[in-house]
C-alpha positions as CSV (number, residue, x, y, z in Angstrom):
1,M,19.0,-13.7,13.2
2,G,15.3,-14.6,12.9
3,R,12.7,-11.9,13.4
4,T,14.4,-10.5,16.5
5,F,15.4,-7.5,14.4
6,E,11.9,-6.2,15.3
7,N,13.2,-5.5,18.8
8,R,16.2,-3.6,17.6
9,K,14.5,-0.6,16.2
10,H,12.1,1.1,18.5
11,S,8.5,1.3,17.2
12,M,6.7,4.5,17.9
13,A,3.1,3.7,16.9
14,K,1.8,2.7,20.4
15,T,-0.8,5.2,21.3
16,G,-2.9,7.8,19.5
17,A,-0.5,10.6,20.4
18,M,2.4,8.5,19.2
19,K,0.7,7.8,15.9
20,I,0.3,11.5,15.3
21,K,4.0,12.0,15.9
22,L,4.7,9.1,13.6
23,Y,2.6,10.7,10.9
24,T,4.5,14.0,11.3
25,K,7.8,12.2,11.0
26,F,6.8,10.4,7.9
27,G,5.5,13.6,6.4
28,K,8.8,15.3,7.1
29,E,10.8,12.5,5.6
30,I,8.6,12.3,2.5
31,Y,8.8,16.1,2.1
32,V,12.6,16.2,2.4
33,C,13.1,13.2,-0.1
34,A,10.7,14.7,-2.7
35,K,12.2,18.2,-2.3
36,N,15.8,17.1,-2.7
37,T,15.2,14.6,-5.5
38,S,11.9,14.2,-7.4
39,V,8.3,14.6,-6.4
40,D,7.3,11.8,-8.9
41,P,7.3,8.4,-7.0
42,D,7.2,6.5,-10.3
43,N,10.6,7.9,-11.2
44,N,12.0,8.1,-7.7
45,P,12.5,4.7,-6.0
46,L,13.5,6.2,-2.7
47,L,10.4,8.3,-2.5
48,R,8.2,5.4,-3.6
49,R,9.7,3.2,-0.8
50,L,9.0,5.9,1.8
51,I,5.4,6.3,0.6
52,D,4.9,2.5,0.7
53,K,6.3,2.4,4.2
54,A,4.1,5.2,5.3
55,K,1.0,3.4,3.9
56,K,1.9,0.2,5.7
57,S,2.1,2.2,8.9
58,S,-1.4,3.5,8.3
59,V,-0.3,7.1,7.6
60,P,-3.4,8.9,6.2
61,S,-3.2,9.7,2.5
62,H,-3.7,13.4,3.1
63,V,-0.4,13.5,5.1
64,I,1.5,12.0,2.2
65,E,-0.3,14.3,-0.3
66,N,0.4,17.4,1.7
67,A,4.1,16.5,2.0
68,L,4.3,16.1,-1.8
69,K,2.4,19.3,-2.4
70,K,4.7,21.2,-0.1
71,A,7.8,19.8,-1.9
72,K,6.3,20.8,-5.3
73,G,6.0,24.3,-4.0
74,G,9.8,24.6,-3.6
75,G,9.6,26.6,-0.4
76,G,9.4,25.4,3.2
77,E,12.0,24.4,5.7
78,D,15.4,23.3,4.7
79,Y,15.9,20.0,6.7
80,Q,19.2,18.2,6.9
81,P,19.9,14.7,8.2
82,A,21.8,14.4,11.5
83,R,23.0,11.2,13.2
84,Y,24.0,10.9,16.8
85,E,25.6,7.9,18.5
86,G,26.2,6.9,22.1
87,Y,25.6,4.5,24.9
88,G,22.2,4.1,26.5
89,P,21.1,2.6,29.8
90,G,23.0,-0.5,30.9
91,G,25.7,0.2,28.3
92,C,23.7,-0.6,25.2
93,M,24.6,1.0,21.9
94,V,22.3,3.6,20.3
95,I,22.0,5.3,17.0
96,V,19.6,8.3,16.7
97,D,18.7,9.5,13.2
98,C,17.2,13.0,12.8
99,L,16.0,15.5,10.3
100,T,16.6,19.1,11.4
101,D,16.5,22.7,10.3
102,N,18.4,23.8,13.4
103,N,21.4,21.6,14.4
104,N,22.0,23.4,17.6
105,R,18.5,22.8,18.8
106,T,18.6,19.1,17.8
107,I,21.9,18.3,19.4
108,S,20.8,20.0,22.6
109,E,17.6,18.0,22.8
110,V,19.3,14.7,22.0
111,R,22.1,15.4,24.5
112,N,19.5,16.2,27.1
113,C,18.0,12.8,26.7
114,F,21.3,11.1,27.2
115,T,22.3,13.3,30.1
116,K,19.0,13.0,32.0
117,C,19.1,9.2,31.8
118,D,22.8,8.9,32.9
119,C,23.9,7.9,29.4
120,K,26.8,8.9,27.3
121,L,26.6,10.7,23.9
122,G,29.5,9.7,21.7
123,G,31.1,11.1,18.6
124,P,30.5,10.1,15.0
125,G,31.3,6.5,14.4
126,S,31.6,5.7,18.1
127,V,29.0,2.8,17.8
128,A,27.9,2.8,14.2
129,H,30.8,0.4,13.3
130,M,29.1,-2.2,15.5
131,F,26.0,-2.1,13.3
132,E,25.3,-3.3,9.8
133,H,23.4,-0.9,7.5
134,Q,21.0,-3.4,6.0
135,A,18.0,-3.9,3.8
136,I,15.5,-6.3,5.5
137,F,12.5,-8.0,3.9
138,A,10.0,-10.3,5.6
139,F,7.2,-12.2,3.9
140,P,5.2,-15.4,4.4
141,G,7.0,-18.6,3.3
142,D,9.0,-21.6,4.4
143,D,11.6,-22.2,1.7
144,D,14.7,-20.2,2.4
145,E,16.8,-22.1,-0.1
146,A,14.5,-21.3,-3.0
147,V,14.5,-17.6,-2.0
148,L,18.3,-17.6,-1.8
149,E,18.6,-19.3,-5.2
150,T,16.3,-16.6,-6.7
151,L,18.4,-13.8,-5.3
152,M,21.7,-15.4,-6.3
153,M,20.4,-15.9,-9.8
154,A,19.6,-12.2,-9.9
155,D,23.2,-11.5,-8.8
156,V,22.0,-10.0,-5.5
157,D,24.5,-9.7,-2.6
158,V,22.7,-11.4,0.2
159,T,23.8,-11.4,3.8
160,D,21.4,-14.0,5.1
161,V,18.0,-15.7,4.5
162,T,16.2,-17.2,7.5
163,V,12.8,-18.9,8.1
164,E,11.0,-18.6,11.4
165,E,7.4,-19.3,12.3
166,G,6.3,-19.3,8.7
167,M,8.1,-16.1,7.8
168,V,11.1,-15.7,5.5
169,T,13.4,-12.9,6.3
170,V,16.0,-11.6,3.9
171,F,19.0,-9.6,5.0
172,A,21.2,-7.7,2.4
173,P,23.5,-4.7,2.3
174,H,21.4,-1.5,2.2
175,T,22.7,-0.8,-1.3
176,E,20.9,-3.9,-2.6
177,F,17.4,-2.9,-1.4
178,Y,15.9,-2.4,-4.9
179,K,17.7,-5.4,-6.4
180,V,16.3,-7.6,-3.7
181,K,12.7,-6.3,-4.1
182,T,12.9,-6.5,-7.9
183,A,14.1,-10.1,-7.9
184,L,11.6,-11.3,-5.4
185,T,8.7,-9.4,-7.1
186,E,9.6,-10.7,-10.5
187,E,9.8,-14.3,-9.2
188,N,6.5,-13.9,-7.4
189,P,4.3,-10.9,-8.5
190,E,1.8,-11.8,-5.7
191,I,4.3,-11.5,-2.9
192,K,3.2,-9.5,0.1
193,F,6.0,-8.0,2.2
194,E,5.2,-7.6,5.9
195,L,8.4,-5.6,6.2
196,E,10.7,-3.9,3.6
197,E,13.1,-1.3,5.0
198,I,16.6,-0.1,5.4
199,T,17.8,-0.3,9.0
200,F,20.8,-0.7,11.3
201,E,21.3,-4.3,12.4
202,P,23.6,-4.7,15.4
203,Q,26.4,-7.2,15.1
204,S,25.7,-8.4,18.6
205,M,23.0,-7.8,21.3
206,H,23.7,-6.3,24.7
207,A,21.8,-7.5,27.8
208,V,20.3,-4.7,29.8
209,A,19.5,-5.7,33.4
210,A,15.9,-5.6,34.6
211,A,17.1,-2.9,37.1
212,D,17.8,-0.6,34.1
213,A,14.5,-1.4,32.3
214,A,12.7,1.6,33.6
215,R,15.6,3.9,32.7
216,F,15.7,2.4,29.2
217,E,12.0,3.0,28.6
218,K,12.4,6.6,29.9
219,F,15.3,7.2,27.6
220,I,13.5,5.9,24.5
221,N,10.3,7.9,25.4
222,M,12.4,11.1,25.8
223,L,13.9,10.5,22.3
224,D,10.4,9.9,20.9
225,D,9.3,13.2,22.3
226,C,12.0,15.1,20.3
227,D,10.3,16.4,17.1
228,D,13.5,16.1,15.1
229,V,14.1,12.4,15.9
230,Q,13.2,10.1,13.0
231,E,14.5,6.7,14.0
232,V,16.1,5.1,17.1
233,Y,18.2,2.0,16.7
234,H,19.8,0.0,19.5
235,N,21.2,-3.4,20.4
236,A,19.5,-3.7,23.8
237,E,17.9,-6.9,25.1
238,V,16.1,-5.8,28.2
239,E,15.8,-8.6,30.8
240,S,12.5,-9.1,32.4
């Protein structure tokens, strides 16, 4: 597996404008999590994970604080998660995760992205079964056997542990996220995670021909422009 997972989820923080959109998406996700569970990150592991992730993405503290204040107020929008699946340029598989307060608007915008790029929007489960819903951690190191032993001793269900270019990567079922983090942190309180997230890992990659590269980029950019889209996962390997 290695670190190629970084290519399997589209990263949106490329330009100043995209960073603003990224901040908005994090603010919405933190708000929804806090509103639906607890606004106290010390007693809400999911909220704490989102805040940590936002900070690592250089989201300004006022964005996080405003989202929490909004959730404490009890009002605001009523966002609901929505997931869409389908086939992107060159036949690659795509999962689009959204938060929406208007399902009709969101499905229309996502469908428009697929249609305008000659892609096919599928039904629920049409491609998700070809992805693993996984927790992924990456941190500096070179001893995968020691890491695996630590996790096994903590009774953590681990999918894989790899080492590549001085970086250890741990893959585990998404339900094991907090057990993995707790075990690694207790073993090494100084550990610095370069990555700690729950994502969709494709079971196999799909080659997208260079001729479809421009269409793939257009497709991803169109999805990025949709305000309700939070994450885009795919199994594309675009040929150069």
